C-alpha positions in Angstrom: -0.1 0.1 -0.1 2.7 2.7 0.9 4.9 1.5 -2.3 1.7 2.2 -4.2 1.2 5.6 -2.7 5.0 6.5 -3.4 4.7 5.7 -6.8 1.5 7.5 -7.2 3.5 10.7 -5.9 6.2 10.2 -7.9 4.2 9.9 -11.1 2.4 13.1 -10.3 5.6 15.2 -9.6 6.9 13.9 -12.7 3.8 14.7 -14.7 3.8 18.5 -12.9 7.4 18.9 -14.1 6.8 17.9 -17.7 3.8 20.3 -17.6 5.7 22.9 -16.4 9.0 22.5 -18.8 5.9 22.4 -21.7 4.8 25.9 -20.5 8.0 27.3 -19.8 8.9 26.1 -23.8 5.6 27.6 -24.9 6.5 30.9 -23.4 10.3 31.3 -24.3 8.9 30.2 -27.8 6.3 33.5 -27.9 9.2 35.6 -26.4 11.4 34.4 -29.0 9.0 35.0 -31.9 8.4 38.3 -30.6 12.1 39.3 -29.9 13.4 38.4 -33.4 12.0 41.3 -35.3 12.9 43.8 -32.2 16.7 42.4 -32.0 16.8 42.6 -36.4 15.5 46.0 -36.2 18.3 46.8 -33.3 20.7 45.2 -35.9 20.0 47.6 -38.6 19.9 50.7 -36.3 23.6 49.8 -35.4 24.4 49.6 -38.7 23.2 52.4 -40.2 24.7 54.5 -37.4 27.9 52.5 -37.9 27.7 53.6 -41.7 26.8 57.5 -40.8 30.1 57.5 -38.4 32.4 56.1 -41.1 31.1 58.6 -43.4 31.2 61.3 -41.3 34.7 60.1 -40.6 35.6 60.3 -44.3 34.1 63.5 -44.9 36.3 65.3 -42.0 39.4 63.6 -43.6 38.7 65.0 -47.0 38.3 68.4 -45.4 41.5 67.9 -43.7 43.0 66.9 -47.2 42.0 69.9 -48.8 43.2 72.3 -46.6 46.4 70.6 -46.9 46.6 70.2 -50.5 44.2 72.8 -52.0 42.3 69.5 -53.9 40.2 66.1 -53.1 42.1 62.8 -53.6 41.1 60.8 -56.6 39.3 57.6 -55.6 41.3 54.2 -55.2 41.4 51.6 -57.6 41.0 48.5 -55.2 41.0 47.7 -51.6 44.3 49.0 -50.7 43.0 52.3 -50.2 45.7 54.3 -52.4 44.5 57.3 -54.6 44.8 56.6 -58.2 45.2 59.8 -60.4 42.5 59.9 -63.2 39.8 58.0 -61.5 36.6 59.6 -60.5 34.8 56.8 -58.9 36.0 53.8 -57.0 37.2 52.6 -53.7 37.5 55.1 -50.7 41.1 56.2 -50.5 41.4 55.6 -46.9 45.5 55.1 -46.8 46.0 58.7 -48.5 43.3 60.0 -46.3 45.1 58.5 -43.1 42.1 56.9 -41.7 41.6 53.3 -40.8 40.5 50.6 -43.4 37.5 49.8 -41.5 36.3 53.5 -42.0 35.9 53.0 -45.8 33.4 50.1 -45.0 29.6 50.5 -44.1 28.0 49.1 -41.1 27.4 45.7 -42.9 31.2 45.6 -43.6 31.1 46.4 -47.3 33.3 48.6 -49.1 31.7 52.1 -50.1 31.8 53.9 -53.4 33.9 57.2 -53.5 32.5 59.6 -56.3 34.6 63.0 -56.8 34.3 65.9 -59.1 37.6 65.3 -61.5 38.7 69.0 -61.7 38.7 69.3 -57.9 41.7 66.5 -57.8 43.6 67.9 -60.7 47.2 69.3 -59.5 46.4 71.7 -62.2 44.4 73.8 -59.9 47.2 74.9 -57.9 48.4 77.1 -60.6 45.0 78.9 -61.1 46.6 81.9 -59.5 49.2 84.6 -60.6 52.5 83.9 -58.7 53.0 85.5 -55.7 49.3 85.2 -54.7 48.6 83.3 -51.7 47.8 79.5 -52.2 45.1 79.9 -49.7 42.3 77.0 -50.5 39.5 79.4 -50.4 41.3 81.2 -53.5 42.3 77.9 -55.3 39.6 75.1 -54.5 36.6 77.6 -54.3 37.3 78.9 -57.6 37.6 75.8 -59.5 34.9 75.0 -61.8 33.2 71.3 -62.7 34.2 70.0 -65.8 32.3 66.9 -65.7 29.7 67.3 -63.5 28.2 64.5 -61.5 24.9 64.8 -59.8 22.8 63.8 -56.7 19.2 63.8 -57.1 15.8 63.6 -54.9 13.5 61.0 -55.5 11.8 63.3 -57.8 14.9 63.9 -59.8 15.7 67.4 -59.0 19.3 68.2 -58.1 19.9 68.2 -54.3 22.6 70.9 -54.8 21.8 74.6 -56.3 23.9 76.5 -59.1 26.0 77.8 -59.5 27.5 75.5 -56.8 28.2 71.9 -58.0 28.6 68.0 -56.2 32.3 67.9 -55.1 31.9 64.5 -53.5 29.8 61.8 -52.5 30.2 58.3 -50.2 28.0 55.6 -51.0 26.9 53.0 -48.6 25.0 50.3 -51.1 23.5 48.1 -48.3 22.9 44.3 -48.3 21.2 44.2 -51.4 24.2 45.0 -53.5 25.8 47.5 -55.9 28.8 47.4 -53.5 32.7 46.6 -54.3 34.1 43.5 -53.6 37.4 42.9 -52.7 38.7 42.1 -56.3 37.1 45.4 -57.6 34.2 43.8 -58.8 30.6 44.9 -58.0 27.9 42.9 -56.3 25.1 42.4 -58.3 21.9 44.0 -57.0 19.2 42.4 -55.7 16.5 44.8 -56.3 14.4 46.0 -58.8 14.2 49.6 -57.6 15.4 51.5 -60.4 17.2 54.4 -58.3 19.1 51.5 -56.5 20.3 50.0 -59.9 21.3 53.7 -60.9 23.5 53.9 -58.1 25.3 50.6 -58.6 25.9 51.6 -62.4 28.1 54.6 -61.0 27.1 56.7 -64.1 27.4 60.0 -62.3 23.8 60.4 -61.5 22.8 59.3 -57.8 19.7 59.5 -56.1 19.4 59.8 -52.3 16.3 58.9 -50.8 14.6 57.2 -47.6 15.2 53.6 -47.1 12.6 51.4 -48.3 11.7 47.6 -48.6 8.4 46.9 -50.7 8.2 43.6 -52.0 11.4 43.5 -54.5 11.8 46.8 -54.6 14.3 47.6 -51.9 16.3 50.7 -51.5 19.0 50.3 -48.7 21.7 52.9 -50.4 22.9 55.7 -47.8 24.7 58.6 -49.7 26.5 61.4 -47.7 27.7 64.3 -50.0 28.9 67.7 -50.1 28.9 70.5 -52.9 32.5 72.2 -53.1 31.0 74.9 -51.0 29.6 73.1 -48.5 32.4 70.7 -48.3 34.7 73.7 -47.5 32.2 75.2 -44.9 31.2 72.3 -43.0 34.0 69.9 -42.8 36.8 72.2 -43.9 35.7 74.9 -41.5 37.2 77.3 -44.1 33.9 78.8 -45.7 34.3 80.2 -49.6 34.1 83.5 -50.2 30.5 84.7 -51.6 32.1 87.9 -52.7 35.4 88.8 -54.6 
């Protein structure tokens, strides 16, 4: 009789323990189901913030470079980060700018694209003045005109820069859906039907900046920071161009 009672109590304890485990697993499953989207959003936010930080670091380095050299560096041809004369689109020239390699990549650890106005990289701008006149960047860099313009447009096709000023430089993070440089210099194919996404990846001197979106297969996850010639001097070089002669 006693043995029978002990056996029944043991079975009850085991059954109760299994019920608790089942409930706990169910609760954990619900928490995990609800938590995964939240974790994904937090991760995306961190990646976007990291991208913005790196882009800002590049722009500050470009401002300092202009003050030291009165011109902008050409893009790098590959991942070595060394400026390559004659290029206007390529890798960020991080070695030439003296910044870490990781700063040339976005929050997804993909290489970003560096676009520059060719006339602002030419050493010939050092000789635009008469001999004896100061080589102040405000006199040299700010009076250089655009020879081969590239544009940064809004979603509606309007330019983000008002003439007579013009785009000097742009840094593009192409996101996870493709368009970014691979280590070998080729471009990761774009996995999106968004026309602006494809246009940015084509690097054909027309770039569009707009809100991030994911509507079915229409993915736009590019993040672009850009500066006009005057804006670069005012905001990042801290040496505004003169508005009047």
